[in-house]
PyMOL Python script that loads the backbone (N, CA, C, O; Angstrom):
from pymol import cmd

cmd.read_pdbstr("""\
ATOM      1  N   MET A   1       5.479  10.493  -2.732  1.00  0.00           N
ATOM      2  CA  MET A   1       6.766   9.774  -2.601  1.00  0.00           C
ATOM      3  C   MET A   1       7.050   8.386  -2.792  1.00  0.00           C
ATOM      4  O   MET A   1       6.284   7.579  -2.265  1.00  0.00           O
ATOM      5  N   LEU A   2       8.043   7.966  -3.471  1.00  0.00           N
ATOM      6  CA  LEU A   2       8.723   7.010  -3.938  1.00  0.00           C
ATOM      7  C   LEU A   2       9.255   5.971  -2.868  1.00  0.00           C
ATOM      8  O   LEU A   2      10.115   6.297  -2.049  1.00  0.00           O
ATOM      9  N   SER A   3       8.695   4.691  -2.915  1.00  0.00           N
ATOM     10  CA  SER A   3       9.629   4.135  -2.336  1.00  0.00           C
ATOM     11  C   SER A   3      10.608   2.837  -2.827  1.00  0.00           C
ATOM     12  O   SER A   3      10.111   1.889  -3.434  1.00  0.00           O
ATOM     13  N   LEU A   4      11.990   2.894  -2.512  1.00  0.00           N
ATOM     14  CA  LEU A   4      12.480   2.095  -3.382  1.00  0.00           C
ATOM     15  C   LEU A   4      12.967   0.611  -2.864  1.00  0.00           C
ATOM     16  O   LEU A   4      13.192   0.350  -1.682  1.00  0.00           O
ATOM     17  N   PRO A   5      13.081  -0.261  -3.896  1.00  0.00           N
ATOM     18  CA  PRO A   5      13.315  -1.784  -3.148  1.00  0.00           C
ATOM     19  C   PRO A   5      14.514  -2.064  -1.875  1.00  0.00           C
ATOM     20  O   PRO A   5      15.583  -1.467  -2.000  1.00  0.00           O
ATOM     21  N   THR A   6      14.365  -2.750  -0.963  1.00  0.00           N
ATOM     22  CA  THR A   6      15.596  -2.710   0.042  1.00  0.00           C
ATOM     23  C   THR A   6      16.595  -3.286  -0.771  1.00  0.00           C
ATOM     24  O   THR A   6      17.708  -2.867  -0.452  1.00  0.00           O
ATOM     25  N   ALA A   7      16.608  -4.021  -1.623  1.00  0.00           N
ATOM     26  CA  ALA A   7      17.658  -4.812  -2.780  1.00  0.00           C
ATOM     27  C   ALA A   7      18.748  -3.674  -3.157  1.00  0.00           C
ATOM     28  O   ALA A   7      19.969  -3.544  -3.072  1.00  0.00           O
ATOM     29  N   PHE A   8      17.512  -2.831  -3.672  1.00  0.00           N
ATOM     30  CA  PHE A   8      18.450  -1.494  -4.690  1.00  0.00           C
ATOM     31  C   PHE A   8      19.001  -0.918  -3.349  1.00  0.00           C
ATOM     32  O   PHE A   8      20.224  -0.997  -3.234  1.00  0.00           O
ATOM     33  N   MET A   9      18.463  -0.474  -2.539  1.00  0.00           N
ATOM     34  CA  MET A   9      19.379   0.223  -1.134  1.00  0.00           C
ATOM     35  C   MET A   9      20.495  -0.292  -0.875  1.00  0.00           C
ATOM     36  O   MET A   9      21.490   0.432  -0.921  1.00  0.00           O
ATOM     37  N   LYS A  10      20.576  -1.206  -0.652  1.00  0.00           N
ATOM     38  CA  LYS A  10      21.578  -2.113  -0.312  1.00  0.00           C
ATOM     39  C   LYS A  10      22.659  -1.789  -0.942  1.00  0.00           C
ATOM     40  O   LYS A  10      23.578  -1.038  -0.616  1.00  0.00           O
ATOM     41  N   THR A  11      22.356  -2.859  -2.540  1.00  0.00           N
ATOM     42  CA  THR A  11      23.229  -2.676  -3.191  1.00  0.00           C
ATOM     43  C   THR A  11      23.973  -1.096  -3.688  1.00  0.00           C
ATOM     44  O   THR A  11      25.071  -1.104  -4.246  1.00  0.00           O
ATOM     45  N   ILE A  12      23.441  -0.156  -3.486  1.00  0.00           N
ATOM     46  CA  ILE A  12      23.473   1.256  -3.750  1.00  0.00           C
ATOM     47  C   ILE A  12      24.891   1.416  -2.589  1.00  0.00           C
ATOM     48  O   ILE A  12      26.079   1.358  -2.906  1.00  0.00           O
ATOM     49  N   ARG A  13      24.360   1.615  -1.291  1.00  0.00           N
ATOM     50  CA  ARG A  13      25.056   1.777  -0.520  1.00  0.00           C
ATOM     51  C   ARG A  13      26.361   0.864  -0.314  1.00  0.00           C
ATOM     52  O   ARG A  13      27.310   1.369   0.286  1.00  0.00           O
ATOM     53  N   GLU A  14      26.457  -0.485  -0.793  1.00  0.00           N
ATOM     54  CA  GLU A  14      27.743  -1.582  -0.431  1.00  0.00           C
ATOM     55  C   GLU A  14      28.566  -1.023  -1.933  1.00  0.00           C
ATOM     56  O   GLU A  14      29.762  -1.313  -1.891  1.00  0.00           O
ATOM     57  N   VAL A  15      28.191  -0.361  -3.099  1.00  0.00           N
ATOM     58  CA  VAL A  15      28.992  -0.313  -4.161  1.00  0.00           C
ATOM     59  C   VAL A  15      29.186   1.085  -3.856  1.00  0.00           C
ATOM     60  O   VAL A  15      30.374   1.298  -3.614  1.00  0.00           O
ATOM     61  N   HIS A  16      28.454   2.133  -3.776  1.00  0.00           N
ATOM     62  CA  HIS A  16      28.941   3.461  -3.641  1.00  0.00           C
ATOM     63  C   HIS A  16      29.363   4.258  -2.349  1.00  0.00           C
ATOM     64  O   HIS A  16      29.806   5.404  -2.279  1.00  0.00           O
ATOM     65  N   LYS A  17      29.174   3.584  -1.604  1.00  0.00           N
ATOM     66  CA  LYS A  17      29.542   3.553   0.090  1.00  0.00           C
ATOM     67  C   LYS A  17      28.698   5.199   0.262  1.00  0.00           C
ATOM     68  O   LYS A  17      27.541   5.238  -0.158  1.00  0.00           O
ATOM     69  N   GLU A  18      29.214   6.318   0.785  1.00  0.00           N
ATOM     70  CA  GLU A  18      29.218   7.681   1.219  1.00  0.00           C
ATOM     71  C   GLU A  18      28.473   8.369   0.137  1.00  0.00           C
ATOM     72  O   GLU A  18      27.548   9.145   0.376  1.00  0.00           O
ATOM     73  N   LYS A  19      28.938   8.039  -1.208  1.00  0.00           N
ATOM     74  CA  LYS A  19      28.120   8.866  -2.143  1.00  0.00           C
ATOM     75  C   LYS A  19      26.793   8.292  -2.635  1.00  0.00           C
ATOM     76  O   LYS A  19      25.927   8.947  -3.215  1.00  0.00           O
ATOM     77  N   GLY A  20      26.733   6.929  -2.321  1.00  0.00           N
ATOM     78  CA  GLY A  20      25.408   5.893  -2.505  1.00  0.00           C
ATOM     79  C   GLY A  20      24.539   6.457  -1.535  1.00  0.00           C
ATOM     80  O   GLY A  20      23.398   6.738  -1.904  1.00  0.00           O
ATOM     81  N   GLU A  21      24.946   6.719  -0.106  1.00  0.00           N
ATOM     82  CA  GLU A  21      24.119   7.024   0.959  1.00  0.00           C
ATOM     83  C   GLU A  21      23.275   8.399   0.704  1.00  0.00           C
ATOM     84  O   GLU A  21      22.066   8.590   0.832  1.00  0.00           O
ATOM     85  N   LYS A  22      24.450   9.409   0.248  1.00  0.00           N
ATOM     86  CA  LYS A  22      24.252  10.675  -0.160  1.00  0.00           C
ATOM     87  C   LYS A  22      23.214  10.800  -1.249  1.00  0.00           C
ATOM     88  O   LYS A  22      22.326  11.643  -1.121  1.00  0.00           O
ATOM     89  N   TRP A  23      23.276   9.828  -2.572  1.00  0.00           N
ATOM     90  CA  TRP A  23      22.192   9.826  -3.535  1.00  0.00           C
ATOM     91  C   TRP A  23      21.110   9.109  -3.169  1.00  0.00           C
ATOM     92  O   TRP A  23      20.390   8.839  -4.130  1.00  0.00           O
ATOM     93  N   LEU A  24      20.661   8.623  -1.927  1.00  0.00           N
ATOM     94  CA  LEU A  24      19.734   8.001  -1.507  1.00  0.00           C
ATOM     95  C   LEU A  24      19.084   9.031  -0.548  1.00  0.00           C
ATOM     96  O   LEU A  24      17.861   9.043  -0.413  1.00  0.00           O
ATOM     97  N   GLU A  25      19.854   9.859   0.094  1.00  0.00           N
ATOM     98  CA  GLU A  25      19.353  10.989   0.771  1.00  0.00           C
ATOM     99  C   GLU A  25      18.621  11.929  -0.047  1.00  0.00           C
ATOM    100  O   GLU A  25      17.569  12.462   0.304  1.00  0.00           O
ATOM    101  N   ASP A  26      19.217  12.118  -1.165  1.00  0.00           N
ATOM    102  CA  ASP A  26      18.565  13.116  -2.054  1.00  0.00           C
ATOM    103  C   ASP A  26      17.685  12.634  -3.073  1.00  0.00           C
ATOM    104  O   ASP A  26      17.346  13.556  -3.816  1.00  0.00           O
ATOM    105  N   PHE A  27      17.227  11.608  -3.359  1.00  0.00           N
ATOM    106  CA  PHE A  27      16.872  11.032  -4.521  1.00  0.00           C
ATOM    107  C   PHE A  27      15.101  11.215  -4.090  1.00  0.00           C
ATOM    108  O   PHE A  27      14.442  10.535  -4.878  1.00  0.00           O
ATOM    109  N   GLN A  28      14.432  11.761  -3.322  1.00  0.00           N
ATOM    110  CA  GLN A  28      13.259  12.265  -3.446  1.00  0.00           C
ATOM    111  C   GLN A  28      13.137  13.794  -4.000  1.00  0.00           C
ATOM    112  O   GLN A  28      12.067  14.133  -4.506  1.00  0.00           O
ATOM    113  N   GLN A  29      13.930  14.479  -3.935  1.00  0.00           N
ATOM    114  CA  GLN A  29      14.050  15.421  -4.380  1.00  0.00           C
ATOM    115  C   GLN A  29      14.811  15.166  -6.072  1.00  0.00           C
ATOM    116  O   GLN A  29      14.451  16.025  -6.877  1.00  0.00           O
ATOM    117  N   LEU A  30      15.468  14.446  -6.447  1.00  0.00           N
ATOM    118  CA  LEU A  30      16.085  14.335  -7.499  1.00  0.00           C
ATOM    119  C   LEU A  30      14.628  14.065  -8.160  1.00  0.00           C
ATOM    120  O   LEU A  30      14.196  15.009  -8.822  1.00  0.00           O
ATOM    121  N   ILE A  31      13.817  12.920  -8.076  1.00  0.00           N
ATOM    122  CA  ILE A  31      12.792  12.480  -8.650  1.00  0.00           C
ATOM    123  C   ILE A  31      11.823  13.866  -8.607  1.00  0.00           C
ATOM    124  O   ILE A  31      11.551  14.119  -9.781  1.00  0.00           O
ATOM    125  N   HIS A  32      11.328  14.653  -7.901  1.00  0.00           N
ATOM    126  CA  HIS A  32      10.976  15.914  -7.938  1.00  0.00           C
ATOM    127  C   HIS A  32      11.151  17.020  -8.796  1.00  0.00           C
ATOM    128  O   HIS A  32      10.344  17.832  -9.247  1.00  0.00           O
ATOM    129  N   GLU A  33      12.435  16.880  -8.935  1.00  0.00           N
ATOM    130  CA  GLU A  33      13.121  17.783  -9.766  1.00  0.00           C
ATOM    131  C   GLU A  33      12.841  17.008 -10.949  1.00  0.00           C
ATOM    132  O   GLU A  33      11.962  17.734 -11.413  1.00  0.00           O
ATOM    133  N   CYS A  34      12.923  16.281 -11.584  1.00  0.00           N
ATOM    134  CA  CYS A  34      12.745  15.476 -13.176  1.00  0.00           C
ATOM    135  C   CYS A  34      11.343  15.832 -13.398  1.00  0.00           C
ATOM    136  O   CYS A  34      10.965  16.447 -14.395  1.00  0.00           O
ATOM    137  N   GLU A  35      10.385  15.331 -12.211  1.00  0.00           N
ATOM    138  CA  GLU A  35       9.015  15.193 -12.464  1.00  0.00           C
ATOM    139  C   GLU A  35       8.644  17.137 -13.156  1.00  0.00           C
ATOM    140  O   GLU A  35       8.044  17.444 -14.186  1.00  0.00           O
ATOM    141  N   GLU A  36       9.057  17.744 -12.471  1.00  0.00           N
ATOM    142  CA  GLU A  36       8.634  19.346 -12.682  1.00  0.00           C
ATOM    143  C   GLU A  36       9.719  19.535 -14.088  1.00  0.00           C
ATOM    144  O   GLU A  36       9.101  19.880 -15.095  1.00  0.00           O
ATOM    145  N   ARG A  37      10.749  19.413 -14.222  1.00  0.00           N
ATOM    146  CA  ARG A  37      11.426  20.005 -15.392  1.00  0.00           C
ATOM    147  C   ARG A  37      10.651  18.800 -16.697  1.00  0.00           C
ATOM    148  O   ARG A  37      10.354  19.413 -17.722  1.00  0.00           O
ATOM    149  N   TRP A  38      10.382  17.555 -16.744  1.00  0.00           N
ATOM    150  CA  TRP A  38       9.773  17.194 -17.795  1.00  0.00           C
ATOM    151  C   TRP A  38       7.857  16.528 -17.983  1.00  0.00           C
ATOM    152  O   TRP A  38       7.286  15.741 -18.737  1.00  0.00           O
ATOM    153  N   GLN A  39       7.407  17.514 -16.671  1.00  0.00           N
ATOM    154  CA  GLN A  39       6.150  17.172 -16.331  1.00  0.00           C
ATOM    155  C   GLN A  39       5.679  16.356 -16.696  1.00  0.00           C
ATOM    156  O   GLN A  39       4.823  16.140 -17.553  1.00  0.00           O
ATOM    157  N   LEU A  40       6.696  15.349 -15.483  1.00  0.00           N
ATOM    158  CA  LEU A  40       6.055  13.910 -15.628  1.00  0.00           C
ATOM    159  C   LEU A  40       5.404  13.228 -14.169  1.00  0.00           C
ATOM    160  O   LEU A  40       5.640  13.815 -13.112  1.00  0.00           O
ATOM    161  N   GLU A  41       4.822  12.338 -14.167  1.00  0.00           N
ATOM    162  CA  GLU A  41       4.881  11.936 -12.736  1.00  0.00           C
ATOM    163  C   GLU A  41       5.080  10.284 -12.946  1.00  0.00           C
ATOM    164  O   GLU A  41       4.487   9.432 -13.608  1.00  0.00           O
ATOM    165  N   ILE A  42       6.418  10.283 -11.881  1.00  0.00           N
ATOM    166  CA  ILE A  42       7.294   9.269 -12.130  1.00  0.00           C
ATOM    167  C   ILE A  42       6.592   7.780 -11.299  1.00  0.00           C
ATOM    168  O   ILE A  42       6.403   8.067 -10.117  1.00  0.00           O
ATOM    169  N   LYS A  43       6.262   6.625 -11.544  1.00  0.00           N
ATOM    170  CA  LYS A  43       5.741   5.383 -11.111  1.00  0.00           C
ATOM    171  C   LYS A  43       6.668   5.065 -10.117  1.00  0.00           C
ATOM    172  O   LYS A  43       7.858   5.364 -10.024  1.00  0.00           O
ATOM    173  N   PRO A  44       5.892   4.368  -9.343  1.00  0.00           N
ATOM    174  CA  PRO A  44       6.961   3.185  -8.600  1.00  0.00           C
ATOM    175  C   PRO A  44       7.652   2.047  -9.684  1.00  0.00           C
ATOM    176  O   PRO A  44       7.110   1.456 -10.619  1.00  0.00           O
ATOM    177  N   PRO A  45       9.324   1.965  -9.093  1.00  0.00           N
ATOM    178  CA  PRO A  45      10.564   1.752  -9.661  1.00  0.00           C
ATOM    179  C   PRO A  45      10.075  -0.004  -9.807  1.00  0.00           C
ATOM    180  O   PRO A  45       9.316  -0.640  -9.076  1.00  0.00           O
ATOM    181  N   PHE A  46      10.709  -0.379 -10.834  1.00  0.00           N
ATOM    182  CA  PHE A  46      10.627  -1.982 -11.116  1.00  0.00           C
ATOM    183  C   PHE A  46      11.814  -2.508 -10.247  1.00  0.00           C
ATOM    184  O   PHE A  46      12.860  -1.860 -10.295  1.00  0.00           O
ATOM    185  N   ASP A  47      11.746  -3.760  -9.358  1.00  0.00           N
ATOM    186  CA  ASP A  47      12.117  -4.131  -8.889  1.00  0.00           C
ATOM    187  C   ASP A  47      13.736  -4.881  -9.050  1.00  0.00           C
ATOM    188  O   ASP A  47      13.987  -6.079  -8.920  1.00  0.00           O
ATOM    189  N   LEU A  48      14.501  -4.000  -9.302  1.00  0.00           N
ATOM    190  CA  LEU A  48      15.556  -4.255  -9.688  1.00  0.00           C
ATOM    191  C   LEU A  48      16.809  -3.863  -8.369  1.00  0.00           C
ATOM    192  O   LEU A  48      16.752  -3.010  -7.483  1.00  0.00           O
ATOM    193  N   SER A  49      17.734  -4.724  -8.646  1.00  0.00           N
ATOM    194  CA  SER A  49      19.074  -4.572  -7.701  1.00  0.00           C
ATOM    195  C   SER A  49      20.020  -3.713  -7.926  1.00  0.00           C
ATOM    196  O   SER A  49      20.919  -3.756  -7.085  1.00  0.00           O
ATOM    197  N   TYR A  50      20.198  -2.623  -9.109  1.00  0.00           N
ATOM    198  CA  TYR A  50      21.419  -2.157  -8.858  1.00  0.00           C
ATOM    199  C   TYR A  50      21.006  -0.694  -9.900  1.00  0.00           C
ATOM    200  O   TYR A  50      21.462   0.375  -9.495  1.00  0.00           O
ATOM    201  N   ASN A  51      20.271  -0.675 -11.035  1.00  0.00           N
ATOM    202  CA  ASN A  51      20.151   0.455 -11.692  1.00  0.00           C
ATOM    203  C   ASN A  51      18.300   1.220 -11.691  1.00  0.00           C
ATOM    204  O   ASN A  51      17.434   0.426 -12.057  1.00  0.00           O
ATOM    205  N   PHE A  52      17.967   2.219 -11.417  1.00  0.00           N
ATOM    206  CA  PHE A  52      16.753   2.855 -11.105  1.00  0.00           C
ATOM    207  C   PHE A  52      16.146   2.713 -12.190  1.00  0.00           C
ATOM    208  O   PHE A  52      16.679   3.377 -13.079  1.00  0.00           O
ATOM    209  N   VAL A  53      15.078   2.022 -12.590  1.00  0.00           N
ATOM    210  CA  VAL A  53      14.579   2.199 -13.499  1.00  0.00           C
ATOM    211  C   VAL A  53      13.008   1.841 -13.304  1.00  0.00           C
ATOM    212  O   VAL A  53      12.591   0.747 -12.925  1.00  0.00           O
ATOM    213  N   ALA A  54      12.193   3.008 -13.646  1.00  0.00           N
ATOM    214  CA  ALA A  54      10.528   3.276 -13.492  1.00  0.00           C
ATOM    215  C   ALA A  54       9.757   4.186 -14.587  1.00  0.00           C
ATOM    216  O   ALA A  54      10.023   5.292 -15.056  1.00  0.00           O
ATOM    217  N   PRO A  55       8.754   3.328 -14.793  1.00  0.00           N
ATOM    218  CA  PRO A  55       7.394   3.937 -15.834  1.00  0.00           C
ATOM    219  C   PRO A  55       7.413   5.769 -15.243  1.00  0.00           C
ATOM    220  O   PRO A  55       7.795   6.350 -14.227  1.00  0.00           O
ATOM    221  N   ALA A  56       6.866   6.105 -16.350  1.00  0.00           N
ATOM    222  CA  ALA A  56       6.413   7.229 -15.998  1.00  0.00           C
ATOM    223  C   ALA A  56       5.618   7.801 -17.232  1.00  0.00           C
ATOM    224  O   ALA A  56       5.752   7.587 -18.437  1.00  0.00           O
ATOM    225  N   ILE A  57       4.404   8.912 -16.255  1.00  0.00           N
ATOM    226  CA  ILE A  57       3.445   9.225 -17.506  1.00  0.00           C
ATOM    227  C   ILE A  57       3.343  10.786 -17.559  1.00  0.00           C
ATOM    228  O   ILE A  57       3.323  11.444 -16.518  1.00  0.00           O
ATOM    229  N   ARG A  58       3.293  11.245 -18.550  1.00  0.00           N
ATOM    230  CA  ARG A  58       3.352  12.602 -19.110  1.00  0.00           C
ATOM    231  C   ARG A  58       2.363  13.473 -18.130  1.00  0.00           C
ATOM    232  O   ARG A  58       1.825  12.898 -17.184  1.00  0.00           O
ATOM    233  N   LYS A  59       2.149  14.758 -18.352  1.00  0.00           N
ATOM    234  CA  LYS A  59       1.249  15.553 -17.715  1.00  0.00           C
ATOM    235  C   LYS A  59      -0.238  15.264 -18.654  1.00  0.00           C
ATOM    236  O   LYS A  59      -1.409  15.204 -18.278  1.00  0.00           O
ATOM    237  N   ASP A  60       0.362  15.122 -19.982  1.00  0.00           N
ATOM    238  CA  ASP A  60      -0.813  14.952 -20.990  1.00  0.00           C
ATOM    239  C   ASP A  60      -1.403  13.822 -20.968  1.00  0.00           C
ATOM    240  O   ASP A  60      -2.257  13.752 -21.852  1.00  0.00           O
ATOM    241  N   GLY A  61      -1.276  12.519 -20.070  1.00  0.00           N
ATOM    242  CA  GLY A  61      -1.482  11.685 -19.703  1.00  0.00           C
ATOM    243  C   GLY A  61      -0.854  10.343 -21.066  1.00  0.00           C
ATOM    244  O   GLY A  61      -1.289   9.199 -21.199  1.00  0.00           O
ATOM    245  N   VAL A  62      -0.265  10.707 -21.502  1.00  0.00           N
ATOM    246  CA  VAL A  62       0.969   9.697 -22.426  1.00  0.00           C
ATOM    247  C   VAL A  62       2.059   9.317 -21.783  1.00  0.00           C
ATOM    248  O   VAL A  62       2.911   8.641 -22.359  1.00  0.00           O
TER     249      VAL A  62
END
""", "prot")
cmd.dss("prot")
cmd.show_as("cartoon", "prot")
cmd.util.cbc("prot")
cmd.orient("prot")
C-alpha cells in the first residue's frame, strides 16, 4: 500500500473537489491495476504537490 504525501492529497482535494476525493479513495485500486497490467511494482512517490510521479520496477528487475 502506497502512502501519498499530505500536501499532494490536500492539493488534489482543493483543486478537484469531489472528483479529487473519489480519485484518492480509488487510488490503491488504480495502483494495483497498473501494477498488474504492466507487471510492475510501483515504489513510493516523489514528494510533489500536484502530479503523482513514482519510480517503478518491472517484475524482471528492470
